[in-house]
N, C-alpha and C positions, 0 to 999 in steps of 0.2 A: 514441427510445431511449437506452439506457444506454452513456455511453461513460465508461470506466473509465479515469483516467489515473494508472499505479502512479509516486510519485514517492518520492524517499528523501532522506535530511537526512546529508550526508558530512560530515567533518572540514574545517573553513576552512583550518587551518595546524598547528601543532602537534599532533600526537595522543599520548593517555596510553593506552598498551596495556597489558593484562594479558598479564604475560611467557611464561605457557603457553595454546598454542594461538590465540595471535594476536588476541585477542578486545578489540576497540573497546569501550572506557568511553567509552559516547556521551553518560553524562548530564554527565560531566566535563570537555565540548569544546566549543567553538564549531563550531555546524552552518550549513552553507549547502545550497541545494538543487544535488542534483546537475547539474551543469552539461548531461548530456547531457538530463537530463528537460524541460530548456527546449523540446526537440524533441516531445517528447510533449503538451506543453499545445498546440503550435504544430498539431499533428495532431488534437487533439481538438478543437481550437477550429476550425479547418475542418471537422468532422465534423459538429460542431452547427449551422454556419450553411448547410452544403449540406444535411442532412437533418433537422435540428432535435435536439430531444432532451434529454438533462441532461449534463453534464460533471461527472463524482464523483471528486474525487481521494483519493487512497489511498496511504496510509503505513506503515511499520512501525517501530517506535522508541520512544523516552520522550516520553511525551505531552508534557510539560512544555517539552520542545525545540521539538517538530517543531507543534505547534498554532501557535505565535507565528510560526514559520519560514514555516509555509503562507499565511498571512493573507494578505499581499500577493497572492497567487495569486488570490484573487477578483475583481482589477482589472487583472491581466495578460493581455497580449496580445489585446487586442482585448474578448474577451466575458468572459473567466476564467473559473474553474473555479464549480461552483453550489454543491457541499459537498463537506466534506470529511470521511474516517474516519480515524481513526489505531489501528494495532492496537499497544496498548501491555501489556506484562506483563512480569513476571518470568521467566515460565516460558519466554519466548520470547528471552531474551538468550543471545548467544553461538551462535545459529544459523549453519548454514553454510545455501549456496547451496539444497540439498535441504528443511532444515528452514522455512527463509525463504520458499519457494516453496508451502511445505504451507500454511504460516499464510497467505498473500497469497492464496492461492488460494480457501480457507475464507472469506473477507474478501470476494472476489469474490463467491463464493454466496452470502453473507447479503446484499450490495448488492441483488442480484437479487431474493431470496424478501423481503426488505421490500417492496420494489413488486407482486410477485407477490400477498403478503398483502393487499394495499391493496385489488386488484381483485377479491380473491374476498371480503372483507368488504364490499365493496359489492356484489358480485354474489348474494351474500346476504339483503343488504338490501332489493334488488329483491324476490327472489325469497319473502320475508317478507312487505314492507309494500305493496308494489304503488305505486299512485299517492300513497303515502302523502309527506306534506312531510319525514318523517327520512331518506328518501333524498336528499333535496337538503342537510340539515342535515349528513348524515355525508359526502354526496361536497365540502361545502364544507369540512372538517374536516381530509379528507384531501389535498383542495387546496390548504390552508392548509398541509399540513405538509408541503407540496412531492412529494407522492407519487403526484399522477395528472396525466397531460399534459393540454393544453388540449383534445385531441378528445374525451376522457371527461365533462370538465369545466371550466369555464374562466367566467373573474370577469371577461377581456378583452372591452370592447362591441364590438371588431371580432368576435368569437366567438361564434355564438349559434345554433351548430346541433351541438352537444358530443353524446355519447349520453347524458348525463342530462338536457339540456336539454331534446332532443328527447322524450324520454321524461317528463318531468313535463309538458310541453304537450299529452301525448297524442297526440303525433304517429306514436309507435313503440309495438307492445304490448310487455309485460313479457318475452317469449321473444324478440322481437327485440334489444330490450335487451341481454339475457342474452347472446345468440350477439354481439351487437359487442362488451361486455365480455371474451369468450371470445378475441374476436381480438385486442383489446388486449393480453389476460395472454401470448398467443402470440406477440406482438411482443418480450415482454421477455426471451423466451428468445434473440434474435437479438439481444445487444451486443457490444460491441466495446472491447477491452482494447489499450491502447496505453503504452510507455512507452520509456525511454531503452535505445540497444543495449548498455548497461554502466553501472557505476559508477566513479566516481575511485578510492574507497576496497577495491573488490575485482577491478576489471577482467576478469572472467572472462566476461560477458557470455552466462552461461548462465541468471540467473533468470527471461526473459521465457518462452523455449520453456518452460522447467521448471513454468511457472504454467499455459501451455497443457497439458500433460501433467497436472497437479493436478488444472485445471477438469475432463478428459476423466475422470478416474478418481471425482472427486464426483459428476458429474452423469451418467454413463453415456452421452455423449454425446461425438464425438470434437469438438475446439475445435483448428483448425488453426491452423500460426503461419507467420510470413512476418518472416524477422531482416533489418536492416543494408537497412529501406525507405526509398529516396530518393525516391519519386512513389509516390501511388495515388490513386483515387478511389473513390466508393461509388454505386452505382445506387439512386436514390433509393424506386424502385418493387418492386424484388426485394431490396434492401439487399444485392447483392454487390458485393463487395469487390474489384480489382484493382490489384495491386499490382507494382512494379516496384522491383527488389533488385539490388545489386553485392557479391559476393562474391569480390575479387581480379579477376581479369580476367574472371570469368563474370558475365554479365547475364542475368536471368530476370525473365520477367512470372508472374506468379501468380494464378488467379482464384480466390477462395475465398466460399464461403456464411456467414452469421453460426448461431455467436457464432465469433470468431477473436480474435486476437492477435496485433500489431505491436508491433517494435523499430525504431523510427524513427533512420537516421543522421542525422549531425552535417551529411551533405550535405542534407538534406529542406528543399524551399523548397515552402509550402503553395500551392496553387491556389487563385484566386478562384471560390468559387462563382457560377452562373448566377442572376439577378436573377429570371427566372420562377419557381423553385422555393420561393420566400421566404416565399410564402403559407402553403403545404404544410409545410414547415419550422417556421413557428411554431405552427400546430397541433399538431405532433408535441413542442414541448417543453414545459417547465413553468412552474409561477408565477414562480417567480425565482430569488434565491440565499437559503441558509439559513448566515447567518454564525455558526451557534454549530456548533463540530466536536464529531464525537461518538467516543466513547471504547470502544473493543471489547477485552475481557481474552480471554484463553484459554476462558474458559468460556461466555463469549458466542458467540464461535463453533462450540462444540460439539468444540473442539480435541480430540484425544486426547495426552495429556500427553507419553506416549514418542515423539511426533513433533516437539516442540518443542526448540528450544534447544539446549544441549549433548548432552541425552540422544537428540535425534532428529537430531545432526550427525556423520554417518559421515566426514566429510573431516576428515584430519589435517595439521593446520597449523603450520609451521614455528616458532620461536620468534619471540615479538614484541620490539619495541624501542621503548623510552620515546625519543622524541626531545630531545636535549638533554641524555641522559645517556647513560653509558657503556653499552652493549649487556649485558645479562646475559639468563641462562635458568634458571629455576628448574623443577626436576622433581617432578611427586607423589609424595610417599611418602619423597622422598629428602633435596632440597636441604633447610638447615637455616637458616632466616630469623629475623628479629626479629619475636617476638607483642606487645611494647610499643615506645612511641617511649623510645629512649634519648638520654643527653647523650654528649660526648666520654669517651674511658675512653682514660688513661694506663697504658701497658707497655713497660718498656725503653725509655725516653725518647722514646717514641714517642707522639702523640695519635693515636686511630681515632675515628670518626665525628664528629658524632652520626648516628644512624641512624635512620630511620621506618620504622614498623610495615610490617612486609612486604619491607624491605629484604635482600639476602641476606647471608648471613656466613658463607660454606663458605670465603672467601679470607683469613678471618682467622687470624694466628696462634694455636697452639694454647692457649699462654695465656691470649688474649685471651677465646680462646671457653670453657675452663674455666670462667672469672670470670664469665660471662655467664650460662653455664648455671647455675651454682648460684646467680645471683640470678632466678633463672627466667624470664629475657628473651630466650629463644631456644627454637623450637621445629621440628619436622618439617613443611614445606609440604604443608597435605591440601587434600583436595576444597574444604572449607568457606571456608579462606581463599581459594582460587580464587575462589569465588562471592562472598567478600565484597569483594574487588578490582575485580570486572567490576560491582558494584552501588555501589561508592565509599561 
């Protein structure tokens, strides 16, 4: 089973914020793992120990910041994550919750598709080559890439009855092997997504449910979700999830079939998996960890550019404030800003400046403004300037 944990890097301390639209410049700040996401990792770890599978970390943001941030997670929380995918593209910058959810939904779909394609490739080889050693070679290659569970092919000495092993030994026919592979492919469609309830830089708590809605749209299959989950369990045979959640004074118990999405409450405490299911969990697990993170761009996701970034974000956010500086607000097409870096300017016995590129100039005396305009130091705040600020 694929267990996909949605993780996010959030500002550690002082934030540098673009002054229009409240867009965080993540490339220029120190990031830490969103504190609420630690519960998602705990939930993912419980799922893997309960039913097996693979924990895939999926995050969105500047890859040069996120990849180092996520590395410790491979050893975190007992088993840690097995793989990491980072959605990183300038076209995604400035995304609100809707545009973020769209990109993340595409990322989840791509994770599933990558594993489905591996099963399809192996199935085609069985049909083409029969009892050829090429089937074993391809299975070993896909297993090495962490794309096949031990139930399909395994190099663990204790597992000798995988689909490919039984087929190569002539214990099953090609038709039986293909049916087994189709069954394994169907299991891939029953994935689970876990995330924190919210992020400390947004506090909306809406991205998780929106990802479930986005997946429902992309796959044509309803993906149910449960928010603020304080406790849950999963039945290994049916893969049905029963979750307990609390919203205010309301307590609910929800049963869902996979695929599904859970946002995990800070009050969540993982259960201890029963020992009797560990052998089957190991069969459903994968080779191990892929420590090399994968970066996916908008093109890799097959994303519609109109649904990404600022272009795909209908939310209108108030002006942003750079912590440590006086609050300012710049308006596109109206505010006068510095287009170059300038030293101090003396006027009327007073010094003004120095000024950085992008600083607001609206409040300066008319005499100072006139001189700076004549020198070509000022311009009207434009969309191009906003984009440049976002990407530092």
